VOGU-3710 file (C-alpha; in Angstrom, 3 decimals, decimal comma):
1> matssgsvhp> 0,257/-0,042/-0,132  1,173/3,142/-1,039  1,920/5,660/1,752  1,252/8,681/-0,504  -2,309/10,167/0,413  -2,380/11,116/-3,310  -1,949/7,661/-4,478  -4,810/5,936/-1,712  -8,521/5,856/-2,873  -10,424/4,672/-0,142
11> srylavfgvl> -14,013/5,146/-1,877  -12,920/2,401/-4,289  -11,576/0,151/-1,635  -15,164/0,824/0,133  -17,150/0,651/-2,943  -15,773/-2,644/-3,199  -16,605/-3,967/0,234  -20,050/-2,638/-0,780  -20,627/-4,422/-3,878  -19,662/-8,052/-2,159
21> mavvyalvff> -22,641/-6,928/0,628  -24,765/-6,501/-1,890  -23,924/-9,418/-4,167  -24,360/-11,917/-0,818  -27,557/-10,161/-0,189  -29,024/-10,445/-3,026  -28,266/-14,119/-3,022  -29,831/-14,270/0,292  -32,960/-12,998/-0,857  -33,100/-13,758/-4,480
31> tgdksptpkl> -31,578/-17,343/-4,903  -32,655/-20,752/-2,874  -35,736/-20,856/-0,863  -35,282/-17,064/0,335  -35,088/-17,422/4,151  -32,789/-14,832/5,474  -31,885/-17,238/8,564  -28,901/-19,668/8,830  -29,673/-23,641/9,158  -28,980/-24,433/12,787
41> gidleggtrv> -27,318/-27,526/14,219  -29,355/-30,128/16,128  -28,236/-28,549/19,580  -30,228/-25,707/18,398  -33,046/-26,639/16,078  -33,456/-30,051/17,398  -33,617/-33,522/15,227  -33,889/-37,337/14,903  -31,720/-39,404/16,513  -31,881/-43,355/15,621
51> tltartpdgs> -30,333/-45,969/17,203  -29,390/-48,934/14,937  -28,804/-52,069/16,302  -26,420/-54,755/15,318  -27,765/-58,092/14,394  -24,964/-61,241/13,212  -26,312/-64,490/12,039  -25,222/-66,658/14,871  -26,672/-63,916/17,516  -23,216/-63,427/18,898
61> spsreslaqa> -21,990/-60,062/19,658  -20,661/-57,924/17,084  -16,919/-57,175/17,351  -15,495/-53,945/18,196  -13,919/-53,345/15,181  -16,870/-53,983/12,871  -18,893/-51,465/14,680  -15,698/-48,997/14,255  -16,013/-49,966/10,536  -19,345/-49,650/10,310
71> qqiittrvdg> -19,097/-46,298/12,118  -16,387/-44,890/9,687  -18,511/-46,172/6,971  -21,616/-44,152/7,716  -20,146/-41,488/8,340  -18,498/-41,094/4,720  -22,251/-41,476/3,628  -23,304/-38,690/5,672  -20,587/-36,645/3,941  -21,667/-37,473/0,314
81> lgvagsevli> -25,096/-36,618/1,116  -23,629/-33,271/2,552  -25,690/-33,626/5,643  -23,926/-31,465/7,970  -24,402/-31,670/11,761  -24,234/-35,439/12,111  -23,228/-37,697/14,303  -22,705/-41,210/14,201  -21,607/-42,501/17,877  -21,052/-46,171/19,283
91> dgenlvitvp> -22,830/-46,939/21,865  -22,240/-50,474/23,602  -23,325/-52,626/20,667  -25,374/-49,876/18,789  -24,877/-47,098/16,500  -26,887/-44,100/17,346  -26,866/-41,700/13,891  -28,468/-38,042/14,837  -29,347/-35,745/12,138  -30,659/-32,148/12,615
101> gddssqartl> -34,380/-31,384/11,900  -37,557/-33,729/11,801  -36,725/-36,327/8,847  -35,649/-39,477/10,183  -36,041/-41,425/6,885  -32,421/-39,396/5,776  -30,690/-41,163/9,029  -32,390/-44,772/8,328  -31,046/-44,251/5,016  -28,173/-43,786/6,255
111> gqtarlfirp> -28,035/-47,205/8,325  -28,931/-49,306/5,569  -26,431/-52,600/5,009  -26,315/-51,822/1,442  -25,881/-56,171/0,818  -25,396/-55,469/-2,748  -25,619/-58,899/-4,964  -26,555/-59,320/-8,938  -28,602/-62,783/-8,971  -30,071/-63,908/-12,176
121> viqatqpaag> -33,924/-63,972/-12,641  -35,330/-67,952/-12,138  -38,871/-67,022/-11,735  -40,929/-63,722/-10,953  -44,612/-63,874/-9,561  -46,592/-61,626/-7,401  -47,030/-62,427/-3,369  -49,944/-64,228/-2,184  -52,025/-61,458/-1,272  -51,914/-60,287/-4,291
131> apageapaae> -50,368/-56,992/-5,965  -52,508/-54,079/-5,004  -54,991/-52,859/-7,708  -53,574/-51,492/-10,888  -50,631/-53,329/-10,722  -49,512/-55,549/-13,195  -48,021/-58,862/-12,773  -44,294/-59,033/-13,223  -43,842/-61,393/-15,237  -46,513/-59,611/-17,809
141> vpaaetpapa> -44,928/-56,249/-17,760  -43,270/-55,847/-20,984  -39,795/-54,514/-21,648  -39,366/-50,213/-22,832  -40,362/-49,935/-26,497  -37,204/-47,506/-27,096  -33,840/-48,973/-28,376  -31,056/-48,739/-25,731  -28,844/-46,348/-25,963  -25,409/-47,141/-27,151
151> gdavpqgrpf> -22,829/-47,906/-24,318  -25,507/-48,752/-22,141  -24,416/-51,911/-19,660  -28,324/-53,046/-19,310  -29,976/-51,472/-22,216  -32,876/-49,626/-20,342  -35,958/-51,702/-20,208  -38,475/-51,657/-17,963  -37,787/-52,729/-14,745  -39,783/-55,670/-12,917
161> paqdpstiep> -41,113/-54,174/-10,993  -40,669/-50,384/-10,690  -39,262/-49,433/-7,625  -38,672/-45,569/-5,561  -35,793/-46,568/-3,464  -37,310/-44,081/-0,728  -39,356/-47,328/-0,046  -36,759/-49,057/0,863  -36,383/-48,267/4,511  -39,939/-46,967/5,217
171> apaadepaae> -39,607/-44,247/8,495  -42,012/-43,865/10,863  -43,635/-40,640/10,855  -41,945/-37,865/13,803  -44,693/-38,289/16,053  -44,988/-41,888/16,355  -43,483/-44,734/18,389  -40,776/-46,321/15,981  -41,788/-49,235/17,846  -45,128/-49,461/16,297
181> qpgtdaeqta> -43,855/-49,412/13,024  -43,621/-52,535/10,421  -40,356/-53,179/9,994  -38,193/-51,984/12,773  -38,206/-55,154/15,129  -34,618/-55,299/16,434  -35,368/-58,323/18,360  -35,004/-60,828/15,563  -32,920/-63,609/16,641  -30,201/-66,531/15,110
191> deiteakalr> -33,196/-68,596/15,311  -35,357/-66,870/12,722  -32,464/-66,343/10,623  -31,615/-69,690/10,212  -34,832/-70,622/9,969  -35,652/-68,126/6,938  -32,688/-69,352/5,378  -33,488/-73,258/5,174  -37,113/-71,847/3,734  -35,880/-69,176/1,401
201> qsedqqvqqa> -32,749/-70,484/0,218  -33,141/-73,517/-0,198  -31,452/-75,440/-2,591  -34,951/-77,940/-3,236  -37,330/-76,544/-6,265  -40,271/-77,385/-3,895  -38,993/-75,580/-1,015  -38,697/-72,875/-3,265  -41,965/-72,821/-4,687  -43,766/-73,368/-1,088
211> alatidcnap> -41,444/-70,229/-0,173  -42,680/-68,037/-3,119  -46,166/-69,314/-2,130  -46,068/-68,064/1,556  -43,660/-65,377/1,521  -45,387/-62,268/3,306  -43,734/-59,247/1,371  -45,476/-56,809/4,568  -43,553/-58,842/7,033  -40,485/-57,677/8,542
221> dplqgnddpa> -37,777/-59,564/6,882  -35,467/-61,680/9,542  -33,319/-62,487/6,625  -32,411/-58,895/5,992  -28,720/-58,284/4,876  -28,127/-61,793/6,144  -28,631/-63,425/2,616  -25,920/-66,160/1,870  -24,747/-64,972/-1,995  -23,764/-68,667/-2,674
231> lplvacstdg> -27,110/-70,441/-2,292  -30,403/-69,134/-4,280  -32,728/-66,866/-2,641  -36,465/-65,877/-2,395  -37,020/-62,335/-2,373  -39,425/-59,616/-2,524  -39,497/-56,356/-4,598  -39,103/-53,378/-2,059  -42,689/-52,399/-2,710  -43,921/-55,817/-2,046
241> tavyllgpsi> -45,732/-56,223/-5,624  -43,440/-58,683/-7,128  -41,841/-62,014/-5,569  -38,340/-63,264/-7,425  -36,883/-67,228/-7,342  -32,957/-65,961/-7,945  -30,219/-67,485/-8,381  -26,540/-67,307/-6,679  -24,946/-64,139/-6,739  -23,077/-63,665/-10,083
251> idgqqisdat> -21,294/-60,182/-8,885  -21,022/-58,731/-5,068  -21,135/-55,118/-4,355  -17,391/-55,060/-3,460  -16,963/-54,906/-6,506  -19,114/-51,760/-7,229  -15,872/-49,384/-8,398  -18,680/-46,096/-8,399  -22,015/-45,247/-8,374  -23,363/-42,144/-9,370
261> sgfntqqsrh> -27,236/-40,350/-10,108  -28,436/-38,741/-13,011  -31,317/-38,107/-14,913  -31,409/-39,964/-18,530  -33,320/-37,692/-21,066  -33,872/-40,209/-23,327  -36,410/-42,014/-21,097  -36,900/-39,499/-18,915  -35,980/-40,671/-15,720  -33,529/-40,682/-13,142
271> evslsfdseg> -31,615/-43,592/-12,590  -28,706/-45,057/-10,802  -25,032/-45,593/-12,645  -22,703/-48,728/-11,561  -19,110/-48,751/-12,856  -17,848/-52,377/-11,568  -13,404/-53,099/-11,117  -11,728/-55,285/-13,724  -13,517/-58,622/-12,451  -16,888/-57,591/-11,901
281> sntwakftae> -17,150/-55,754/-15,609  -15,743/-59,200/-17,324  -18,054/-61,090/-15,145  -21,164/-58,558/-16,141  -20,189/-58,781/-19,946  -20,107/-62,525/-20,127  -23,090/-62,796/-18,128  -25,332/-60,391/-20,100  -23,912/-61,804/-23,511  -25,264/-65,324/-22,415
291> nigsqaaftl> -28,655/-63,906/-21,284  -30,162/-61,922/-23,279  -34,275/-61,502/-22,712  -33,226/-62,856/-19,334  -33,674/-60,543/-15,994  -31,052/-59,767/-13,768  -32,024/-58,386/-10,254  -30,130/-55,786/-8,000  -30,989/-57,520/-4,845  -30,117/-54,653/-1,835
301> dskvvsapqi> -30,309/-56,138/1,986  -32,696/-59,160/0,657  -34,643/-56,944/-1,225  -34,897/-56,983/-5,062  -34,323/-52,882/-5,794  -34,547/-53,750/-9,829  -35,052/-56,407/-12,117  -34,583/-54,904/-15,601  -34,534/-56,902/-18,981  -31,419/-57,678/-20,551
311> qgatpagsat> -31,923/-56,378/-23,832  -28,416/-57,001/-25,529  -24,906/-57,734/-24,298  -22,364/-54,870/-22,400  -18,941/-54,363/-23,258  -16,581/-55,064/-20,785  -15,606/-51,620/-19,027  -18,903/-50,202/-19,573  -20,758/-48,921/-17,030  -24,470/-50,490/-16,316
321> sitgqftaqg> -27,620/-48,371/-14,586  -30,390/-49,431/-12,006  -33,582/-47,902/-13,223  -36,908/-47,583/-12,070  -39,402/-44,533/-10,855  -36,413/-42,824/-8,653  -36,886/-39,290/-7,758  -33,836/-37,340/-7,879  -33,232/-37,644/-4,203  -33,933/-41,443/-3,898
331> aselantlky> -31,187/-41,952/-7,068  -28,815/-39,997/-4,931  -29,616/-41,387/-1,607  -29,067/-44,916/-3,284  -26,021/-43,931/-5,447  -24,051/-43,133/-1,700  -25,231/-46,101/-0,539  -23,497/-48,162/-2,745  -21,161/-46,031/-3,615  -19,152/-46,353/0,134
341> gslplsfass> -20,031/-49,656/0,295  -21,468/-52,426/2,575  -21,778/-52,466/6,294  -19,398/-55,100/7,875  -23,022/-55,623/10,237  -26,597/-56,161/9,442  -28,487/-53,501/11,369  -32,023/-52,751/12,663  -33,477/-49,286/13,578  -34,599/-50,186/17,132
351> eaetvsatlg> -35,135/-46,693/18,190  -36,131/-43,633/16,731  -36,930/-40,137/18,536  -37,042/-36,605/18,179  -34,364/-34,600/20,555  -36,232/-31,424/21,672  -34,169/-28,120/20,955  -35,355/-26,539/24,237  -32,165/-26,527/26,463  -29,468/-25,382/23,136
361> lasldaglla> -32,220/-22,439/22,512  -31,796/-21,733/25,930  -28,379/-22,112/25,892  -28,188/-19,730/22,641  -29,893/-17,067/24,493  -27,352/-17,064/27,505  -24,824/-17,426/24,734  -26,056/-14,188/22,646  -26,829/-12,605/25,948  -23,278/-12,825/26,597
371> gaiglalvll> -21,742/-12,421/23,423  -23,301/-9,084/23,701  -22,410/-7,429/26,730  -19,015/-8,348/26,252  -19,183/-6,724/22,556  -21,169/-3,451/24,290  -18,435/-3,504/26,775  -15,533/-3,526/24,181  -17,099/-0,420/22,070  -17,476/1,178/25,205
381> yclayyralg> -13,541/0,765/26,091  -13,216/1,781/22,570  -15,006/4,715/22,703  -13,515/5,857/26,093  -10,099/5,200/25,021  -9,928/6,174/21,083  -12,912/8,756/21,404  -14,347/9,231/17,718  -11,856/6,413/16,387  -14,276/3,759/18,540
391> fltalslila> -17,128/4,593/16,704  -15,486/3,878/13,260  -14,697/0,389/15,219  -18,346/0,035/15,853  -19,033/0,557/12,040  -16,474/-1,964/11,096  -17,974/-4,623/13,487  -21,113/-4,186/12,497  -20,415/-4,531/8,493  -18,369/-7,349/9,441
401> gamvygilvl> -21,039/-9,432/11,639  -24,013/-8,293/8,720  -21,306/-10,062/6,124  -20,648/-13,252/8,251  -24,345/-13,639/8,480  -25,103/-13,405/5,082  -22,517/-16,242/4,107  -23,615/-18,564/7,093  -27,218/-18,195/5,020  -25,474/-19,264/1,830
411> lgrwinftld> -23,502/-21,723/3,418  -26,536/-23,516/4,699  -27,872/-23,713/1,748  -25,196/-24,238/-0,638  -23,155/-27,111/1,457  -25,889/-27,640/4,274  -23,378/-26,095/6,621  -25,656/-26,076/10,068  -24,846/-23,475/12,973  -24,433/-24,700/16,353
421> lagiagliig> -23,246/-23,565/19,849  -19,792/-24,384/18,868  -20,034/-22,340/15,725  -21,329/-19,409/17,479  -18,804/-19,683/20,054  -16,144/-19,643/16,952  -17,907/-16,862/15,654  -17,478/-14,738/19,126  -13,875/-15,207/19,319  -13,637/-14,835/15,254
431> igmtadsfvv> -14,851/-11,307/15,798  -13,135/-10,155/19,362  -10,090/-11,045/16,659  -11,214/-8,510/14,666  -10,964/-5,789/17,098  -7,751/-6,936/17,817  -6,330/-5,792/14,561  -8,327/-2,143/14,783  -5,984/-1,472/18,018  -3,032/-2,727/16,188
441> fferikdeir> -3,799/-0,192/13,823  -4,471/2,420/15,891  -1,983/1,836/18,336  0,880/2,558/14,926  -0,982/5,359/14,350  0,102/6,604/18,239  3,377/5,197/17,753  3,653/7,411/14,782  2,364/10,875/16,321  4,891/10,167/19,652
451> egrsfrsavp> 7,342/10,894/16,672  6,198/14,353/16,216  3,817/13,892/13,012  0,353/14,466/12,201  -2,546/12,737/12,526  -2,362/12,822/8,795  0,875/11,938/7,742  0,459/8,876/10,832  -1,918/6,935/9,280  -0,873/6,017/6,390
461> rgwtrarkti> 2,728/4,988/7,975  1,033/3,805/10,749  -1,409/1,382/8,329  2,117/0,115/6,559  3,430/-1,002/9,779  -0,023/-2,779/11,045  -1,105/-4,403/8,034  2,062/-6,886/8,316  1,092/-7,426/12,183  -2,452/-7,840/11,294
471> lsgnavsfia> -1,638/-10,202/8,509  0,657/-12,504/10,156  -1,890/-12,647/13,401  -4,568/-13,670/11,124  -2,209/-16,217/9,107  -1,411/-17,975/12,367  -4,880/-18,247/13,476  -6,384/-19,662/9,928  -3,597/-22,089/10,202  -5,094/-23,227/13,248
481> avvlyvlavg> -8,548/-23,114/12,956  -7,733/-25,661/9,591  -5,979/-27,732/11,798  -8,710/-27,758/14,279  -10,991/-28,743/11,635  -9,144/-31,481/10,031  -8,201/-33,063/13,086  -11,466/-32,824/14,979  -14,718/-34,087/14,827  -18,368/-32,926/15,685
491> qvqgfaftlg> -19,030/-29,905/17,134  -15,354/-28,262/17,394  -15,097/-28,822/13,636  -18,272/-26,266/13,725  -16,034/-24,337/15,860  -13,173/-24,431/13,791  -14,646/-23,288/10,917  -16,723/-19,996/11,824  -12,982/-19,655/13,685  -11,529/-19,795/10,547
501> lttvldvvvv> -14,666/-17,765/8,570  -14,511/-14,882/10,723  -10,696/-14,666/10,127  -10,704/-14,396/6,625  -13,801/-11,808/6,797  -11,307/-9,911/9,322  -8,678/-9,407/6,838  -11,219/-8,214/4,212  -13,245/-5,740/6,804  -10,150/-3,754/8,027
511> flvtwplvhl> -8,402/-3,574/4,219  -11,411/-2,752/2,340  -13,396/-0,709/5,303  -11,233/0,262/8,436  -8,212/1,207/6,775  -10,073/3,367/4,003  -12,691/5,469/6,826  -9,324/5,848/8,967  -7,546/6,487/5,996  -10,600/9,701/4,749
521> askskfwskp> -11,069/10,516/8,887  -7,401/11,906/8,255  -7,887/14,361/6,030  -10,861/15,353/7,805  -10,520/18,880/9,836  -13,038/17,645/12,461  -11,629/14,148/12,812  -8,053/15,716/12,799  -8,910/17,529/16,064  -7,052/16,045/19,270
531> gvnglgavaq> -10,115/16,054/21,335  -11,977/14,312/18,346  -9,913/11,665/17,659  -8,438/10,824/21,035  -4,722/11,363/20,017  -4,534/14,786/22,249  -2,328/13,395/24,772  -0,171/11,487/22,455  0,460/14,775/20,894  0,852/16,613/23,629
541> iaqerkraaa> 3,272/13,926/24,760  5,466/14,647/21,253  5,137/18,322/21,479  6,604/17,632/25,021  9,747/15,806/23,531  10,077/18,207/20,382  10,645/20,900/23,536  12,825/18,875/25,705  14,675/18,382/22,821  15,167/21,657/21,923
551> rtmarkaaad> 16,111/22,627/25,471  18,610/20,332/24,941  20,025/21,033/21,831  19,740/24,596/22,865  22,032/24,140/26,396  24,313/21,709/24,256  25,088/25,059/21,936  25,882/27,142/24,250  27,723/24,792/26,082  29,801/24,072/22,900
561> apttga> 30,126/27,831/21,926  33,551/29,561/22,448  33,772/32,396/25,495  35,572/35,697/24,841  37,702/37,526/27,331  37,150/40,854/28,289
//
């Protein structure tokens, strides 16, 4: 920054900040849901807590290593969905997932075992109770008439049956206890799993036909996530409208290298695209070449997600798709579940409850009151010590707070960032550090005035010296915030994030607001008055030093002067 007052254009800096502020609030009020409030964390807004109870085929206790691996995978799924403010904790033999908001279906989706297998379809029929009115039997559903696009691994025939992944794991309503919902029984025993395997995974054709005729697709599935991929399987579709007899698995979900969701413009529907590793891709290419006209079932946790008809061979290395009546969110959730791997354990949702935010809101009120009192004391001190310059401090802090608030609103929309109590603490500390930057600048100005310079000349020289200190201090704080964010988990990450955000904005405000305002004040006759800017005592000290130096030089000159005799 040049020290010459003629080369400084403070209005340009203020204009840049004004444009930034206008852009932020234009995005706040004219984009997204247009709600001018940040998203709040579970400790402020409340949320849903789902307890997942681990189940093993033999009824034994799960190992600590398996629980830790499951915790890591579910945490990765949380990150993949962009769910901020969530926690995944190990509680004995359970995993506890906490998600902000009152939608427990998202938490349940995160806890899906996601044991995916691709099995050949031997027979498809309706459940014994019959499909709902208006549903065609699965075997009678024709393939799509539209030719498959080149390169599709599974040309887009209509799935058997059409599925919506949101029905994979139905969630109870927020105001109903989880124990009253079908499919949430966590007390499935090893005997029930063994009995289900004996009936639904038998290699005896008579037993298989009996299973097809008697399976209840609306009852809780004791085999969920515990089927043997080397044996046949009698399984229901996820919506309960079809029953399948499936052959042994040809591809394991672990052979999926990637899964993405997208919209197929030719078929006008959402789909999930899968890419296999080398072994899985070769297996799939061989299977599709040998089974044109047959169906391949994608089973997820012992349920058939989709069973499309193979209309052509898929070259090795090409992607394949799971199609159906997907919504954009449903396709994204399924792709995320498959992408981040199978859990090492099967889980049942044994409990779902709504977490109240009453205590958090009371803590928020207390924290905001404490922050307001602290900020008021800081401003009073600045007004008493720096006089009118304290008003510039107050204005800068208000603008910094407004910018932070707008950015938090946008981050809540764009990356689902949620503000919790720890994040608010980071904001308060960060804004306090912004006040520290003002103090550094003002003290540098005082140092220049002590050396005998006027307020007008002291401001640009003080800024040149102060900005290096301000940048160094903020750089250290930012690095500390980044390290804390990377190494920490949970709410500590929220603290580190807001601390780093306010540190960056501190630099922006000091350079684009505080420095230009003080520079304008230095050229004003009113603000240059010592009684107004609070620098009168410093200027008086400088004058006394000048007078003392003048007297010292006068005495020295008198002592050195030659004397003449009478």
